[in-house]
C-alpha positions in Angstrom: -6.2 -44.8 17.6 -2.6 -45.0 17.6 -0.8 -41.5 16.3 1.3 -42.5 13.6 5.2 -41.5 13.7 5.3 -40.8 10.0 4.7 -37.3 7.9 5.4 -35.5 5.4 3.4 -33.6 2.3 1.8 -34.9 -0.6 1.4 -33.8 -4.3 -2.3 -32.5 -4.8 -2.8 -32.9 -8.8 -0.5 -36.0 -9.5 -1.6 -39.5 -8.9 -0.7 -42.0 -6.8 -0.5 -39.5 -4.0 1.8 -40.3 -1.0 0.6 -41.0 2.3 1.3 -38.8 5.1 1.4 -41.9 6.9 1.5 -45.5 5.4 -0.7 -46.9 7.5 -3.8 -45.2 6.4 -4.7 -43.7 3.4 -3.5 -39.9 2.2 -5.7 -36.7 3.7 -6.6 -35.3 0.2 -8.6 -38.4 -0.5 -10.8 -36.9 2.6 -10.9 -33.5 1.1 -11.8 -35.5 -2.3 -14.7 -36.5 -0.7 -16.2 -33.5 0.1 -16.5 -32.2 -3.8 -19.7 -32.8 -5.5 -18.6 -35.8 -7.8 -15.3 -37.1 -8.7 -12.0 -35.0 -9.0 -9.4 -35.4 -11.9 -5.8 -36.1 -11.4 -3.1 -36.3 -13.6 -0.8 -39.7 -14.0 2.6 -40.1 -14.3 2.4 -40.1 -18.2 0.7 -37.0 -18.5 -2.7 -38.2 -19.0 -5.7 -37.7 -16.7 -7.8 -40.0 -15.0 -11.1 -39.5 -13.3 -10.3 -40.4 -9.5 -13.8 -41.6 -7.2 -12.7 -41.5 -3.3 -16.6 -42.0 -1.9 -18.5 -45.7 -1.0 -21.3 -44.9 -2.7 -19.5 -43.4 -6.4 -17.2 -46.2 -5.8 -19.2 -49.0 -5.7 -21.6 -47.5 -8.5 -18.3 -47.6 -10.8 -17.5 -50.8 -10.0 -20.8 -52.4 -10.5 -21.0 -50.9 -13.7 -19.7 -53.0 -16.5 -19.8 -50.2 -19.0 -16.5 -49.4 -17.4 -13.7 -51.4 -18.6 -11.3 -53.2 -16.3 -9.0 -54.3 -19.8 -6.0 -52.8 -19.9 -5.8 -53.0 -23.7 -9.1 -50.5 -24.2 -7.6 -47.1 -25.3 -7.6 -44.9 -22.3 -6.9 -46.9 -19.4 -5.2 -45.2 -16.7 -1.4 -46.1 -15.9 -0.3 -45.9 -12.4 3.6 -46.2 -13.4 5.6 -48.0 -16.1 6.5 -50.8 -14.0 3.0 -51.9 -13.2 2.4 -51.3 -17.5 5.1 -54.0 -17.7 2.8 -56.1 -16.0 -0.3 -55.6 -17.6 1.3 -56.0 -21.1 1.7 -59.5 -20.4 -0.8 -61.9 -21.6 -4.0 -61.6 -19.4 -5.3 -63.4 -16.6 -9.3 -63.8 -16.3 -9.2 -60.6 -13.9 -8.4 -58.1 -16.2 -11.1 -59.1 -18.7 -14.6 -58.0 -19.3 -17.4 -60.0 -19.5 -18.3 -62.7 -20.5 -14.8 -63.7 -21.0 -14.2 -62.9 -17.8 -17.3 -65.1 -16.2 -16.2 -67.9 -18.7 -13.2 -68.3 -16.6 -14.0 -67.5 -13.4 -16.9 -70.0 -13.5 -14.0 -72.8 -13.7 -12.7 -71.5 -10.4 -15.9 -71.1 -8.1 -16.6 -74.4 -6.9 -12.8 -74.7 -5.4 -13.2 -71.2 -3.7 -16.9 -71.2 -2.3 -17.1 -71.0 1.5 -18.1 -74.1 2.4 -14.9 -75.8 0.7 -12.4 -73.4 1.9 -14.0 -73.8 5.6 -13.4 -77.7 5.2 -9.8 -76.7 4.7 -9.5 -74.9 8.0 -8.6 -77.6 10.2 -5.3 -78.1 7.5 -4.5 -74.6 7.9 -4.4 -74.5 11.2 -2.3 -77.5 11.5 0.5 -76.0 9.1 -0.1 -72.4 11.3 0.6 -74.4 14.7 3.7 -76.4 12.9 5.1 -72.8 12.1 4.4 -71.3 15.1 5.8 -74.3 16.8 9.3 -73.9 14.7 9.2 -70.4 15.5 9.3 -70.5 19.3 11.4 -73.1 19.4 13.9 -71.0 17.7 13.6 -68.4 20.2 12.9 -64.5 20.3 13.4 -62.2 18.0 11.6 -63.2 14.8 10.5 -61.1 11.6 6.9 -62.3 11.4 6.6 -61.1 7.8 9.4 -63.5 6.3 9.6 -66.2 9.6 5.8 -67.4 9.8 3.0 -65.3 7.1 4.7 -65.6 4.1 5.9 -69.6 5.1 1.7 -69.8 5.9 0.4 -68.4 3.0 2.8 -69.7 0.6 2.2 -73.1 1.8 -1.3 -72.9 1.9 -1.3 -72.0 -1.9 0.9 -74.4 -2.6 -1.0 -77.5 -0.9 -4.0 -76.7 -3.1 -1.7 -76.6 -6.1 0.4 -79.1 -5.2 3.8 -77.4 -5.5 7.0 -78.5 -4.1 7.7 -77.4 -0.9 11.5 -76.2 -2.1 9.9 -74.4 -4.7 8.4 -72.1 -2.4 10.9 -69.4 -1.5 11.1 -69.0 -5.7 8.1 -67.8 -6.1 7.9 -65.8 -2.8 10.2 -63.6 -4.4 8.8 -63.2 -8.1 5.7 -62.6 -6.7 7.6 -59.7 -4.6 9.3 -58.3 -7.8 5.8 -58.1 -9.8 4.5 -56.0 -7.4 6.8 -53.5 -7.0 6.1 -49.9 -8.8 9.2 -48.1 -8.5 11.4 -50.2 -10.9 12.1 -50.5 -14.3 9.5 -52.7 -16.4 12.4 -55.1 -16.6 12.1 -56.6 -13.5 8.3 -57.2 -12.8 8.1 -58.3 -16.6 11.1 -60.8 -16.2 9.7 -62.1 -12.1 6.6 -62.8 -14.4 8.4 -64.6 -16.9 10.2 -66.9 -14.8 7.1 -67.7 -13.2 5.3 -68.7 -16.3 8.1 -70.8 -17.5 8.2 -72.4 -14.2 4.4 -73.5 -14.5 4.5 -74.2 -18.0 6.7 -77.2 -17.2 5.0 -77.6 -14.2 1.6 -78.4 -16.0 3.4 -80.4 -18.5 4.7 -82.7 -16.0 1.4 -82.7 -14.0 -0.5 -83.5 -16.9 1.0 -87.1 -17.6 -1.0 -88.3 -14.5 -3.6 -85.5 -13.1 -6.3 -88.0 -13.5 -4.6 -90.1 -10.3 -4.4 -86.8 -8.6 -6.6 -84.1 -6.2 -4.8 -81.0 -6.2 -6.1 -77.9 -8.2 -3.7 -78.0 -10.7 -4.8 -81.9 -11.6 -9.0 -81.1 -11.1 -8.2 -78.1 -13.9 -6.4 -80.2 -16.7 -8.9 -83.2 -16.4 -12.2 -81.3 -16.1 -11.2 -78.2 -18.6 -7.9 -78.6 -20.2 -9.1 -82.0 -21.8 -12.2 -81.2 -23.1 -11.3 -78.3 -24.7 -12.2 -75.2 -22.1 -9.2 -73.9 -21.5 -6.0 -74.4 -23.1 -2.4 -75.5 -21.5 -1.0 -71.5 -22.0 -4.5 -70.3 -20.0 -3.9 -73.2 -17.6 -0.6 -71.8 -17.2 -1.6 -67.7 -16.9 -4.5 -68.8 -14.7 -2.2 -70.6 -12.5 0.5 -68.1 -11.7 -2.6 -65.9 -10.9 -3.6 -67.9 -8.3 -0.3 -68.9 -6.9 1.3 -65.4 -6.8 -2.3 -63.4 -6.0 -2.8 -66.2 -3.3 -0.2 -65.5 -0.5 1.5 -61.6 -0.9 -1.8 -60.3 -0.1 -2.8 -62.2 2.7 0.8 -62.0 4.2 1.1 -58.7 4.6 -2.6 -58.4 5.8 -1.7 -60.2 8.3 1.4 -58.2 9.2 -0.4 -55.2 9.3 -3.0 -57.0 11.5 -0.6 -57.4 13.6 0.6 -53.9 13.4 -2.8 -52.3 14.1 -3.3 -54.5 17.3 0.1 -53.7 18.9 -0.4 -50.1 18.5 -4.3 -50.2 19.6 -3.6 -51.9 22.8 -7.8 -51.5 24.2 -8.3 -53.4 20.4 -6.2 -56.3 21.8 -7.7 -56.7 25.6 -11.4 -56.2 23.8 -10.3 -59.3 21.1 -8.9 -61.2 23.8 -12.1 -60.5 26.5 -14.4 -61.2 23.4 -13.2 -63.9 21.4 -16.3 -63.9 19.7 -15.6 -60.7 17.7 -12.8 -62.4 16.3 -15.0 -62.1 12.3 -15.5 -58.8 13.0 -12.0 -58.4 13.7 -10.9 -59.4 10.5 -13.6 -57.6 8.4 -12.4 -54.4 10.1 -8.2 -54.9 9.3 -9.2 -55.5 6.0 -11.6 -52.4 5.6 -8.6 -50.6 7.4 -5.7 -50.9 5.5 -7.5 -52.2 2.1 -3.8 -53.2 1.0 -4.2 -54.0 -2.6 -5.5 -49.9 -2.7 -5.1 -49.7 -6.7 -6.6 -52.3 -7.7 -9.8 -51.2 -9.4 -8.9 -49.0 -12.7 -11.1 -48.9 -15.6 -11.7 -46.8 -18.4 -15.2 -45.8 -20.0 -16.3 -47.9 -22.9 -18.8 -45.4 -23.4 -20.1 -42.3 -22.1 -21.7 -43.1 -18.4 -22.8 -40.7 -15.6 -21.8 -41.0 -12.5 -22.2 -38.8 -9.5 -23.1 -35.9 -11.9 -20.4 -36.0 -13.9 -20.3 -37.4 -17.1 -17.3 -39.7 -18.0 -16.3 -40.0 -21.7 -15.6 -42.7 -23.7 -11.9 -43.5 -23.7 -11.5 -41.2 -20.0 -9.7 -43.6 -17.5 -11.5 -43.9 -14.3 -9.8 -45.0 -11.0 -12.5 -46.2 -7.8 -10.6 -45.8 -5.0 -11.7 -48.6 -2.7 -9.1 -47.5 0.3 -11.1 -44.3 -0.2 -14.2 -46.0 -0.1 -13.2 -47.4 2.8 -12.4 -44.6 4.7 -15.1 -42.7 3.5 -16.7 -41.1 7.1 -20.2 -41.4 5.7 -19.8 -45.3 5.1 -17.6 -45.7 8.3 -18.0 -43.7 11.1 -14.4 -42.1 12.1 -12.6 -44.0 9.6 -9.1 -43.5 10.7 -9.6 -45.2 13.6 -9.0 -48.7 14.2 -12.5 -50.2 15.9 -13.0 -54.1 15.6 -16.8 -53.5 17.0 -18.0 -51.7 14.6 -20.3 -52.7 11.9 -18.0 -53.5 9.1 -19.6 -56.1 6.8 -20.1 -53.4 3.5 -16.7 -53.0 3.1 -15.0 -52.9 -0.5 -11.5 -54.1 0.6 -12.4 -57.2 -2.2 -13.5 -54.6 -4.5 -17.1 -55.3 -5.7 -19.0 -55.8 -8.7 -18.2 -59.1 -11.0 -14.1 -58.2 -10.2 -14.8 -59.0 -6.6 -11.9 -61.1 -5.3 -12.6 -64.6 -6.0 -10.3 -66.1 -3.3 -11.7 -63.7 -0.3 -13.0 -66.9 1.2 -9.6 -68.1 1.9 -8.0 -65.3 3.1 -10.9 -64.9 5.6 -10.4 -67.9 6.9 -6.3 -67.9 7.1 -6.3 -64.7 8.9 -9.0 -66.1 11.5 -6.9 -68.9 11.9 -3.8 -66.7 12.8 -5.4 -63.7 15.1 -7.3 -66.7 16.9 -4.4 -68.4 17.8 -1.1 -65.8 17.7 -2.0 -63.6 20.8 -3.1 -66.7 22.4 -0.2 -68.7 22.0 2.0 -65.8 22.4 0.5 -63.6 25.0 3.6 -61.3 25.7 4.2 -60.4 22.1 5.3 -56.9 21.4 7.5 -54.8 19.2 11.0 -55.4 19.0 11.7 -52.0 18.0 10.2 -48.9 18.4 6.9 -48.4 16.6 8.4 -45.6 14.9 11.5 -47.8 13.4 8.7 -50.0 11.9 8.3 -49.3 7.8 6.0 -50.1 5.5 6.9 -51.4 1.9 6.5 -47.7 0.5 3.8 -47.0 -2.6 3.6 -50.7 -3.6 0.6 -52.2 -5.2 0.3 -54.2 -2.2 0.8 -52.4 0.9 2.5 -53.9 4.1 5.8 -53.7 6.0 9.6 -54.6 4.9 9.9 -56.3 8.2 8.2 -56.9 11.4 10.5 -57.4 14.0 8.4 -59.0 17.5 9.7 -60.5 20.6 7.9 -62.7 23.7 
């Protein structure tokens, strides 16, 4: 395991807890896992919440629909003022409980089935190799975040929705602003409003000839909006979720995956020697980084007992998937990046009814990248000392500020 070049102390009682190393969860999570049941933490607004960090407990919370994921339910825990501003906007279906959640989710299920996403692989491969050709032609050094990974994931989701290429930079920037936690609430709120206005206009125009087109938005217009299953506004909100969630997370995962391989040369050598490990390597990246580490906030709709603790109605709950994915009882030596470990039970995409709908697409994109990148750039290495590479900080989505490389 590579040594983390970062240090520092973390607060004990307040949440979120600062990471001592930005590439693994805070050491306090490990300490909490030694205790019986959850621990109670203090949020920024002075309210308390129950913090679950053990693998079995996290899954128990996320599988229990008595815990609500709807931020409008009284007692829902607050991560930051900026995050509140996002949650107060019109909700996408991921912030709804059953049965409303299922009503909207089913409209998209067929679009992200494994078989359909697998059929997209040649297109994704073509896009990635074209972008890599352009990167190589420009020559080193390069910033893989801005020069390769964001363009790739943006282009893929924009292809699905048929969003003009000239607008990719616009929605990349709005996505970046929306997931910031340490800014004023006006920043993410304004970013979301700009995206909604953009998509409102796009969908209005698309509606004129949707039946003649074959993109995802057009299919939803024809199959859901026109029969009355979905309103125009609901489609706009759904489209924002797809556009913004479909690239920011996966691009950050790609950057962190490269970081993990370049700081664990034995694992990179193993992947090169055994290409069949690719799929498992991708799952280990997902487990190890768990980049959307704050996405499982809940509130009890009624009294519920979990791990011997009675959580009363109206009490906030945080099911820490990053803690679960670094629970030594589920994953021995959890802070070690090991592409050979049995890892298919990780919860990087959450668990239960709110499990990430787009995970098949993310997996295919990651497999394309890591099945190609080191083969085409066998001399890929950091362009600066590893300790100079900085994470984005304590954002809703973990990632790197930049990933400077040469070859």
